[in-house]
C-alpha positions as CSV (number, residue, x, y, z in Angstrom):
1,M,111.8,107.3,101.8
2,Q,110.8,110.5,103.7
3,F,109.2,113.7,102.7
4,A,110.2,117.1,104.3
5,A,107.5,119.2,105.9
6,D,108.3,122.0,103.4
7,H,107.5,119.8,100.3
8,P,105.5,122.0,97.9
9,A,102.7,119.4,97.6
10,L,101.9,119.4,101.3
11,P,100.2,122.7,102.1
12,G,97.1,121.9,100.1
13,H,96.9,118.3,101.3
14,F,95.5,119.0,104.1
15,P,96.0,122.4,105.6
16,G,96.9,122.2,109.3
17,Q,97.1,118.4,109.2
18,P,99.4,117.6,106.2
19,L,99.5,114.1,104.8
20,V,101.8,112.9,102.0
21,P,99.6,112.6,98.9
22,G,99.3,109.2,97.3
23,V,100.7,110.6,94.0
24,L,104.0,111.2,95.8
25,L,104.1,107.6,97.0
26,L,103.3,106.5,93.4
27,E,106.2,108.7,92.1
28,Q,108.6,106.9,94.5
29,L,107.3,103.5,93.2
30,A,108.0,104.7,89.7
31,L,111.6,105.7,90.6
32,A,112.2,102.4,92.4
33,L,110.9,100.4,89.5
34,R,113.2,102.3,87.1
35,A,116.2,101.7,89.4
36,W,115.4,98.0,90.0
37,R,114.2,96.8,86.5
38,G,115.0,99.7,84.2
39,Q,111.3,100.0,83.5
40,R,109.0,102.9,83.5
41,L,105.7,102.8,85.3
42,V,102.8,102.5,82.8
43,H,99.8,101.2,84.8
44,V,98.6,100.9,88.4
45,P,96.0,98.1,88.2
46,E,95.7,98.0,92.0
47,A,96.6,100.4,94.8
48,K,95.2,100.5,98.3
49,F,96.2,103.3,100.7
50,V,95.3,102.0,104.2
51,A,97.1,104.5,106.6
52,P,98.5,108.0,106.2
53,L,102.1,109.0,106.0
54,R,102.9,112.4,107.6
55,P,105.8,114.7,106.6
56,G,109.0,113.7,108.3
57,E,108.0,110.1,108.9
58,P,110.3,107.5,107.3
59,A,108.7,104.8,105.3
60,R,110.0,101.7,103.6
61,L,109.0,100.7,100.1
62,E,109.3,97.1,99.0
63,L,108.9,95.7,95.4
64,M,108.3,92.0,94.8
65,P,108.1,90.3,91.4
66,V,104.8,88.7,90.4
67,A,105.4,85.1,89.3
68,A,105.4,84.5,85.6
69,S,105.2,88.2,84.8
70,A,107.9,90.4,83.3
71,S,105.9,93.6,83.8
72,R,103.8,93.2,87.0
73,V,105.3,94.0,90.4
74,R,103.6,93.9,93.8
75,F,104.5,96.7,96.2
76,R,104.2,97.5,99.9
77,I,104.9,100.7,101.7
78,E,105.3,100.5,105.5
79,R,106.2,102.7,108.4
80,D,107.5,101.0,111.6
81,G,106.0,97.7,110.4
82,M,102.6,99.3,109.8
83,L,101.1,98.9,106.3
84,L,100.5,102.2,104.6
85,A,99.9,101.1,101.0
86,R,99.9,98.0,98.9
87,G,99.1,97.0,95.4
88,V,100.3,96.1,91.9
89,I,102.1,98.2,89.3
90,E,103.1,97.4,85.7
91,G,106.2,98.6,84.0
92,E,107.7,98.4,80.5
93,A,111.1,99.1,79.1
Protein backbone atom coordinates (compact mmCIF):
# COMPACT_ATOMS: atom_id res chain seq x y z
CA MET A 1 0.00 0.00 0.00
CA GLN A 2 1.08 3.56 -0.61
CA PHE A 3 -0.57 6.94 -0.16
CA ALA A 4 0.01 9.82 -2.57
CA ALA A 5 1.29 13.13 -1.25
CA ASP A 6 -1.90 14.82 -2.48
CA HIS A 7 -4.25 12.57 -0.47
CA PRO A 8 -6.96 14.82 1.04
CA ALA A 9 -6.32 13.57 4.62
CA LEU A 10 -2.68 14.65 4.67
CA PRO A 11 -2.68 18.47 4.80
CA GLY A 12 -4.11 18.52 8.32
CA HIS A 13 -2.00 15.64 9.59
CA PHE A 14 0.59 17.42 10.17
CA PRO A 15 1.18 20.61 8.17
CA GLY A 16 4.71 20.74 6.79
CA GLN A 17 5.51 17.22 8.02
CA PRO A 18 2.70 15.04 6.65
CA LEU A 19 2.14 11.58 8.13
CA VAL A 20 -0.37 9.02 6.98
CA PRO A 21 -3.12 9.01 9.64
CA GLY A 22 -3.74 5.76 11.48
CA VAL A 23 -7.36 5.79 10.32
CA LEU A 24 -6.15 5.37 6.71
CA LEU A 25 -4.09 2.35 7.76
CA LEU A 26 -7.14 0.91 9.52
CA GLU A 27 -9.17 1.49 6.35
CA GLN A 28 -6.62 -0.58 4.41
CA LEU A 29 -6.94 -3.32 7.04
CA ALA A 30 -10.71 -3.30 6.57
CA LEU A 31 -10.33 -3.61 2.79
CA ALA A 32 -7.80 -6.43 3.15
CA LEU A 33 -10.03 -8.32 5.59
CA ARG A 34 -12.96 -8.02 3.20
CA ALA A 35 -10.84 -9.31 0.28
CA TRP A 36 -9.32 -12.17 2.31
CA ARG A 37 -12.22 -13.47 4.40
CA GLY A 38 -15.25 -11.66 3.01
CA GLN A 39 -15.73 -10.09 6.44
CA ARG A 40 -16.26 -6.50 7.45
CA LEU A 41 -14.17 -4.94 10.19
CA VAL A 42 -16.29 -4.57 13.34
CA HIS A 43 -13.79 -4.08 16.18
CA VAL A 44 -10.17 -3.16 16.80
CA PRO A 45 -9.37 -4.62 20.23
CA GLU A 46 -5.67 -3.86 19.90
CA ALA A 47 -3.69 -1.48 17.70
CA LYS A 48 -0.20 -0.14 18.31
CA PHE A 49 1.30 2.40 15.93
CA VAL A 50 5.05 2.36 16.55
CA ALA A 51 6.55 4.30 13.63
CA PRO A 52 5.22 6.81 11.10
CA LEU A 53 4.40 6.24 7.46
CA ARG A 54 5.01 9.23 5.22
CA PRO A 55 3.27 9.95 1.91
CA GLY A 56 4.83 8.11 -1.02
CA GLU A 57 6.47 5.44 1.16
CA PRO A 58 5.40 1.89 0.31
CA ALA A 59 4.25 -0.32 3.17
CA ARG A 60 3.31 -3.98 3.40
CA LEU A 61 0.26 -5.20 5.28
CA GLU A 62 0.09 -8.75 6.59
CA LEU A 63 -2.96 -10.49 8.07
CA MET A 64 -2.58 -13.70 10.10
CA PRO A 65 -5.38 -15.84 11.55
CA VAL A 66 -5.64 -16.14 15.32
CA ALA A 67 -5.78 -19.80 16.31
CA ALA A 68 -9.27 -21.07 17.17
CA SER A 69 -10.99 -17.84 16.13
CA ALA A 70 -13.18 -17.32 13.10
CA SER A 71 -13.34 -13.58 13.67
CA ARG A 72 -9.99 -12.40 15.11
CA VAL A 73 -7.02 -11.60 12.91
CA ARG A 74 -3.56 -10.33 13.81
CA PHE A 75 -2.05 -7.67 11.61
CA ARG A 76 1.36 -6.15 10.93
CA ILE A 77 2.21 -3.17 8.76
CA GLU A 78 5.86 -2.81 7.77
CA ARG A 79 8.04 -0.56 5.64
CA ASP A 80 11.37 -2.02 4.49
CA GLY A 81 11.26 -4.57 7.32
CA MET A 82 10.54 -1.91 9.97
CA LEU A 83 7.41 -2.40 12.05
CA LEU A 84 4.97 0.50 11.69
CA ALA A 85 1.85 -0.96 13.31
CA ARG A 86 0.59 -4.20 14.80
CA GLY A 87 -2.50 -5.46 16.54
CA VAL A 88 -5.69 -7.48 16.36
CA ILE A 89 -8.88 -6.81 14.46
CA GLU A 90 -12.23 -8.59 14.45
CA GLY A 91 -14.47 -9.18 11.52
CA GLU A 92 -17.89 -10.63 10.83
CA ALA A 93 -19.74 -11.71 7.73
